Every structure is written in structure tokens, then in C-alpha cells.
N, C-alpha and C positions, 0 to 999 in steps of 0.2 A: 504493500500500500504506500510505501515511501519512495517508490522508484521514480516518480515524477512529481514535480511541484503541483501539478493539477490534481493528482490523486491525493496528495498530502493535504491540500487545501480543502478538498471535499471531506476527507476524514475528520479534519479539525472542526468543520462547520455543520455537518449534517445533524448533529444532536440538537443544537439550538434551533435550527429550522424545523426539525420534527416537533419540538415542544410548541413552537408557534402554530404550526398546522393543527396539532392536536387541540390546542386551546381554542382556535377558531371553530373547529368542528364541534367542540363541547358547547360553546356559546350558541352557535347556530341551532344545534339540536335542542338545547334548553329553551331558547326563544320560541322556536316553532312549536315545541311541545306545550309551552305555556299559552301561546296564542290559540293553538288548536283546541286546547281544553275549554275555551270559551264558546266553542261550537259556532252556530250560525251567527251569533251576536257579533263576533269579531269580523266575520266575512261581510256582514251587512254594514258595519261601521266603515270598513275600508272602501266598500263600493259607494258609500255616501260621502266620502271625503271630497272637498272642493277640487275641481280640476287643476287649479294652480298648485295645490299642495301635492297632488299625485304627480304632477309634472316635476316638482321639486325633488320628490323621492325617486323619480325615474321609473315609475310603474304605471300600470293601467288599472281601471276599477276592478277588473276580473283577476288581478294578480293574487288576491287572497292573502292569507297570513304568510305564505312563503315569499310573496313579493315584498311585503312590508319588512320582513326579517332580513331578506337578502339585500334590500336597499341599505339597511344598516351595515351589513357585512361588507358589501362592495364599495359603498360610498364613504364609510367612516372607519370601522375597526380593522377590516382586512388590509386596506392600504397602509394604515399606521404600522401594523405588525410586519407586513411584507417589506415595506420600505425600511423599517427599523432593522430587519435582518440584513437587507442589502447594504445599508449605511455602515452597520457594524463590520461586515466583511470587507467592504471597500476601504474604510478608514484604516483597517489593520493590514491591508494587502501589502503595502510598501512601508508606510510609516510605522506600522506595528512591528514589522520585522526589524526595522532600525532601532526602535525603542527597546525591543527584547534582546538586542545584541546578536541576532541570528542572521542578519543580512550578510555578514562576512562568510557564513557557511554557504548561503545561496550563491554569493558572488564567486565562490571557489569552484562552482559547478561549470562544466564546459558549455555554457550557453550565454547568449547576450542578454543585456538588460531588456531589450525589446521582447525577447522570447519569454523572459521571466514575467514581465508585465502581461504578456499575452496569456500565459498559463494562469496567472492569478485572476485576470479578467474573465477568462472562460469559466473558471471555477465559480466566480461570483455570479455570472449569468446563469450557470447551471443550477446553483442552489436557489437563486431568486426566482427564476422561471419555474423550476420544479416545485418550490414551496407554493407559489401562486396557483399553479395548475392543480396540485394535490389539494390545496385548500378549497378550490372551486369544486373538485370532485367530492370532497367531504361534505359540501353543502347539499349535493344531490343525495348522498347517503343520509344526511340528517333529515332532509325532507321526507325520504322514504320511511325512515324510522318513526317520524312524527305523524306519518299518514297525511301529509299535506301535498297536494299536487302542485307541480311547478308551472303547469299551463304553458303559455307561449313565451315565457321568460327566456331570453337569450343569454345564458350564463357564459357561453364561450366569448361572446362579444364583450361582455362586462369584464371578463378576465383579461382580454387583450388590452383594453383601455387601462385597467389597473396596472398591469405589468409594464406597459409603456411608460407610464408616469413614474412608477417605482424605479425603473431603470435610470431615469433622469436624476432622481435624488441620489441613487447610489453612485452614478457617474460624477456628480459634484464632489462627493466625499473622496472618490478615487483620485480625481484631479488635484484636489487640495492636498491630499496625503502625498502624492507623487511630487508635487511642487515644493512643499514645505518640510516634509518628513515629520510633521507634527500630527500625531493621531488625534489628540484632544481637539485641536483646531478643526481638523477635517470632519470628525464626527459631530462636534458641537455646531459648526456652521451648517452642516447638512440637516441636522435635526431642527435647527432654527428655521431653515428654509421650508421644511415640511410643515411646521406649525404656522408660519406666516402665510404660506400658500393655502393651507386649510382655512385660515381665518379670512383671507382675502376672498376666496371663492364663496364663503358663506355670508360675509358682512357687506361687501361692496354692492351686491344686488339690492340691498335694502335702501340704498340712497339713489334718488333720481339723478340720472345723468352719469352714474358711475357703473352701471350694469356691465357695459362692454369691457371695462378695465378688469373685471374678474377673469376674463379670458387670458389675461397675461399670467395668471396663476396656473402652474402645472396641474394643481389639484382639480381645477375646473374641468379638465378634460377626462376625469374619471367618470363623472356623472352628468356633466353639462350636455353632451350630445345624446343622453339617455340611451346608452347602448343596449340595456336589457330590453328595450322596446323597439328601437330603431336599427339595431345591429351595429356593426363596426363602422366608425367614421374614418375611413382609410386615409384621407388627406391629413387629418389631425394626428393620427397615429404615425404617419410617415414623418411629419414634422418633429414629433417627440423623439423618434428614433434617430433622426438626423442630429438633433441636439445632443442626444446620448453619444453618437459617434464623434461629434465635435469635441465633447468633453473628454472622451477617450483619447482622441488625438492630442489634446492639451495635456493629459496625463503622461502620454508617451514623451512629449516634448519636455515636460518638467523633469521627468525621471532621467533623461539623457543629458540634461544641461547642468546638473549639479553633482557635487561630491556627496556620496551617501554616508550616513552615520552607522555606527554599530554599537549601540548601547550607550552612547554619549547623550547626556541630557543637559539642559540649561540649568543654571543655578536657580534653585527654588526661590520663590518670592520671600519666604521667611529668612533665608540666608542673606539675600540682598538687603533686606530691612535691617538685619543685624549689623551689616557693614555701614549703615548710615550713622554718622556721628551724632546726629540729633536724637534719634530714637532707638539706636542699636542696643543700648543697655536694657531699656524697658522690654524690647522685643525678646532679648536673650533670657530675661527672667521669666517671661510668659511661656516661651517655647521650650525652655529646658535644654540641657546639654547631655547627650548620652544617657538619658533617663527615660522612664516611662512617659514623662511629659513630652519628651522629644519624639517618641513614637506616635503619640496622639497628634502632635503638631504635624508630623510628616504625613500621616494619613489624611489629615484635613487639607494640607498643602497639595497633595496629589489629587485631591478632589476639586481643587480650585477652578480649573477651566470649565468643567461641566456645571459646577455650582454657580459660577458667575453668569453663565449663559442662561441657565434655567431660572435662577432667582431674578436676574435682571429683566428677562423677557416677561416673567409673571408680573412683576411690579409695573412694568411699562403698560402691559395690556390692561391690567386692572385699573390703572390710572386713566387711560384713554376711554374705557368703557363708561365711566361716569358721565362725562359730557356727551358721549354718543347716545346714552339712554335719554338724556334731556332733549336731544335733537329729534329722536324718532319715537319717543314714548307715546305720543298721541296716536300714531299709526299702529304701533304694536298692540296697544290696548284694544283698538277696534277689531283687529284680526283675532286676538285671543278671545274676546267676548263673543265673536261670531262662531267659534268652534265649539262643538258639544264637549261637555266635561268628560264623557266616556272616551272620546278620541284623545283628548289631552292626557288622560290617565293611561291609556293603552300604549301610547308612543313615548310615555315618560317625560313629557314636557313640564318644565317649571312654569310658574305664572310669570311670564315675561312682562306683564303689565305693571309690575311693582319693581322697585330698585333691588329688593332682596331676591326676588325671583329671577330678575335679569342677571344679577351677578352669580347666582347659583347656577343658572343654565349656561352662561358664557364662560365662567371661570372655574367654579368649584366642581362642576360635574365632569369636566374633561381636562382642561389645561392645568389646573392646580394638581390633581392626582398624577398627571403625566410628569409634571416638573418634579414633584417630590419623589416619585417612583424612580425616575432616572438618577437623581442624586443619591437616594438612599440605597438603591440596588448596587450602584457603583461603589458606594462606601462599604456595603456588606460583602461585596466580592473582593475587596482589597486584600484580605488575608490569603485567599487562594491565588490572587494575582502575584503576590510575592513569591509563591512557590513556582508559578509558571515562569516568572522572570529570573528565577534562581537567585533571588536576593533574600530569601527567608533566612539563610545561614548567616547573613550579615546582621540582621536584626537579632538573631539569637546569640550572637557573640556579646551583646550588651549584658551587663550584670543584673539581669532581671529574668524571672522565670518565664517559661513558655505561656503559662496562664496569664501573667501580667501583660505580655506582648499582645495576646489575643484580646484581652479586655480593653487595652488602650487603643487597639485598632478599631474596636467596636464603638469607641467614643465618637468617631466621625459620623456614624449613622445618625445618632441623636443630634449632634451639632449641625450636620448638614440639613436634616429635616427641620430643625428649629430656624435655621437661616432662611429656608424657603418659606416657612410660616411667617417670619418677620417681613419678608418681601410681599407676601399676600396682604398682611395688615397694612403695610405702607402704601401699597397700590390702591386697595379698596378705600382706605381712609382718605387718600389724596383725591381719588375720583369722587368720593362722597362730598368732600369739602369744596372742590372746584364747582361741582354741579349743584350743590345745595340739596342733596337727596334726603337728608335727615335720617340716615341709617344709624343704628345704635352701635357706638364704638365698642362696647363690651361684647356685643354679639359678633362683631367682626373679629375681635381677639379670640373669641371662642372658636370660630371657624378655623382660624389659623392654628390654634393648639390642636384641634382635631385633625387637621391636615398633617401636622408634625407627628401626631400619634400614628396616623396611617402610614406615613413614611417610615417610622421606627419599626413597625411590624413588617413591612415589605422588605426593608433592609435586613432585618433579623432573619427572614426566610433565606435570603441570599447568603447571609453569614453562616447559618447552620449547615446549608448545603455545601459551602466551601470548606467548613470545618470538618465535615464528614468525609468529603471526597478529595479535597485539595485541588479540584478542577475548577478553573475560572469560568469555563463555559457552562458547567453544571450549576454553579452558583448564580450566574446571571439568568440562566434559563429558568431556574426554580423561582427566583424572585419575580421575573417577568410573567411566568405562567400563572402564579398566584394572583398577580395584579390583573391580568387579562380575565381570568376566570372569575375573580371576585367582582370586577366591574360588570361582567356579563350577567352574573347571577343577580346582582342588585338592580340591574337595569331592566331585565326582561322577565324574570320570574314573577315579580309582584303584579304584572299586568293581569294575571289570573288570580282573582281573590282566593280561590281554593288553594293556591300554591304560595301565597304571599309570605307566609311565615318562614318558608325555606330561605328567604333572602337573609335571614339572620345568620346563616353560615358564612356569609361574606363579610370580610372586614370593612368593605365599603358601606355596609349598612350602618355600622356604628360610627362611621365618619359623617354620613350625610343625612341620617334619619333620626329625629326630625331636622329640617333645615336649620342649622345653627344661626344663620343670619336672621331668622325670624324668631326662633325659640331660645336662642342662647345655648349655653353649655349644658350638655348632659354628662355629668361628671363620671358616672359609672361606665359610660361608653369610652371616655378617654382612658379611664383606669384599665379597662379590658384591653384596649389596643396596646397600651404601654406594658401592661402585665404580660400579655402573650409574647410581645416582643422581647421582654427581659428573659422570659423562660426559654425562648428559642436561642438567645445569645448564650445563656448558661449551658444549654445542650451543645452548642457549637464549640464553646471553650473546652468542655470536657472531651469532646471528640478530637479536637485539635491537639490537646495535651496527650491523648492516649495512643495516637497512631504514628506511624513512620511518615515523615514528610517527603513530598515528591521533589525531584530535582536536586 
């Protein structure tokens, strides 16, 4: 399996992609099962939806519960998962090898840089396209198991559009990684592009005169042409593939124009601050030297790129949404009032006619959990990453126990989650103040604490998986899988009143129910999230201490 770079890349990445596909199948099946359990009531509701709303979903009135669920899978969750897999692989293709110190091994092989990039790119395309195709096939299986007919829905066309867009996002990460050798920059910028593109395609059509600008967003072309109804828009797909090819060419140029690194890293921010004569002494006292405090500081410093991007974007978006609500609140209120309550409940909409519902739907239901999950899961997987990078032995030469090393590494999970929570408070509070929305500041703080609690639990899942196996991909896959499944259970199972109580198995239930922006803090929910997270960290520490380390 190690005879070629292509096969090695497939071996290293198939597990994470498989976890993503399995998670998508589970959510699709649970959602269809929940909707189908409502019988003709659900079908009648869908058939009676306004034509404009059905067009937005990309389905027809006879699409039934399968159409409603698959619109969520193809237009929202599926692209996030498949694009995330692609970005992760692309960012590590070149820059990851440099950061791990393995580029010199690959460089010693009798093949050119262009051939190396070609093998890595082919593996990336194989995993991404394979995951997307298998995910779509799993939706067919989910519909069959749930007993919901697919009717005339064109899943193949929807898959083509989704994969074309996901390839663009992955190519951005590949080009940035090849040009800079910085994996954090490549993955962070690509993820930021995904989120911005998603928001542009959803928000710009709300403003008169800006509808056409949404077409500049790659995400628009996933659902904008309505491929499940109209088939493949081949000119649009061709343009997306040409953009991907151009970015691939840019990656080739960047790789061949610079000297490659091999394990060399830039001086961490903490060390640069220590060298500043004005604040160096204070920073040294806070960071520690060769101690457990230093280990915790290192873990948080390693998290810095993704933390700055996630927290910064969350704060910016939350700030902007306040004035935006003031500008369009009159129109949104009319649309919400015109829709039956049963439809709103079935599709999981918040009450967008109120500031609390607007922020819940636009920030807390999607963007906030994504931001904290990315940060916390990265922090939780750091222990396994040290083994993958063969630097665990360096940490363990410090005069501290293996238990202390693991515990100090886990501090970054809590610290990173809290920083994302602070960004949420700052953003919503700023938007609230600018727009004069009159939201309760205490309730905003409660929402931020619950978000940090959710992040702590998700990061702890990654931590315990890494502690048990020592494998970074397993740690990230476990945390991501729990996040995706938890979100899906909490979003789709409650639409059927007979199944609503099963949402309590999801950590997202304790984060978002009831809406903390309306009802404030539910303290035992926060205690449960943090308590389960602490228990998982304890199990991970014991497992890490008891086993032989990798590398």
C-alpha cells in the first residue's frame, strides 16, 4: 500500500471520508424516518408550501419528505462535510508534508515535484468524488429504509453540482498550501471561503438589487440552478471545473517556484512576544518555561491560526447581522407570519421575526457550532497530532508526568471554546447595541457559555479518541462524527412529536433547547455538557498514560 504516493494518500485518508459518509447516511435516514412517521400530514404540508419556498429548496410539490430531506443534505450539510474532507486533504497535501518533516522523504523518491503534486491531487479527487458519490448512494438507501419514494428527484445531477463546487474549495486550499507551505493558512482560508460563500448565497437574495451578486458565490451553484428538478446545468459546471483547473495550475506553479520546508516552523507568537522588551517578562511569567504551563501555552499557540479565523469571523458576522435585521425585519416578519406554524416546526425554522430568533437561526444554529467545533476538535486532537508529528518524545522529556502532559494539552479545549464564546458575546452585543435591538445581555452571555460547553464536549470526544488510539485522523473523525450526528438528531428528529424526546441524546439539545437568547441559562444543561466533557478527558488521560505511544 506504500508503493506509490497515490496509494499512501488514499490509505491515510479513507477512514475520515468513510466517517463523513456514514454520518451523512445516518442523518438522512433519521430525517426521512422522522418525517415519514408523520404520514400524510407531512406530505400535505410540503405540497402546500409556497412556490417560492419550494423553488428555494430546489424541489417540487410532489417531492414529498424525501425531497425536503434531500434538499437539506445536498444544499447544506452534504457540501459542508464533503468540502471539509476535501479542504483537509488539500491543505495537508504539500504543506502538511512540510510541517510533518516528511517532505524530504518524498523528495528523495525518483520523481519530480510535478508528479508528486499530480499523485496527491489525484488522491484528493478520488477521495472527494468517491465520498460524494457514496454519500448520494447512501441517501437512496436511506430513502428505501425509511419507505419514502424519491419520485422524479435527480440525485445524480445534484451530486454533480455539489462535487463541482467542493472541488473548487479544495483547489483553493491546495493552491494556498503549495504556494505558502502553511497548512493552517491554507485550511483556514478555504474554510472561511466556504462559510462566506454559504452566507452570500443565502443572504444576498434577501436584498433588492443584490440577487445577481449571489451568483458570484460558488455555493450558489449547488442549489441555484435547482439540479434535482432541472438536471445538470452543464455550462455552470464547466465553469466551476475550469476554475478548479486554474487553481490546480496555480498550485503547480507555486510548488515549483519555491524552496520546500521539512519540519521547519516559524517562531511561535508566544516566543516572539517574549522577545519584546516591553512585555516579554509578563508574557514569560504567563507562558511558563519548560513546565506544564508551557505545555498548555504551546497547545493554545498551535491552535492560534484556526482560533483567530473562527472567532474573528463569528464576531464579525454576529456584529453585521444586527443592522441587517433592522434593515429587513419588516419583510421577514411578513413572510414568517404568512407561513403555517406546522411548516415552521417541521423544517426547524427559528422565529426570524424577532432579534432573538434571527440570531438563533443565523448564528447559533449553524455558524456558532461550526466555529466552536472546528476549534475544539483541533484542540482535542492535538495530543494525537504530537504522536503523528513524532514530537511527543520531546514533550515527555520535560520533568512532568505523562498524565500532566495530557491534562495540560486538554486545557486548550476549554480555553479555545471559551474564546469562541467570548467572540459570540462580543459580536451579538455589538450588533445589538448598533441596531438598538434591546436583547438581554445576560441571555447573550448564557448562549455563549452554552456554546463553550458544547465545544468542550466535542473537543473531549476528539481527545479521548486520540488518547485511545494515538491516531490524529481517528480523533478528528470521532469529534466531527459526533458533531454531525448530534446536529442531525437535534434538527430532524423533533419534527415528529412521537420521536421528539430522542433529541435528548444529542449534545446539541442541551446547547440550544430552550433558546438561551430568549430563556437565558439552563444551568443543568451547561453542567451536563461540561461534566460529560470532563469525564471523557479523564478517560483519554488514563488511556494515554496506559498505552505505548506511536512514532
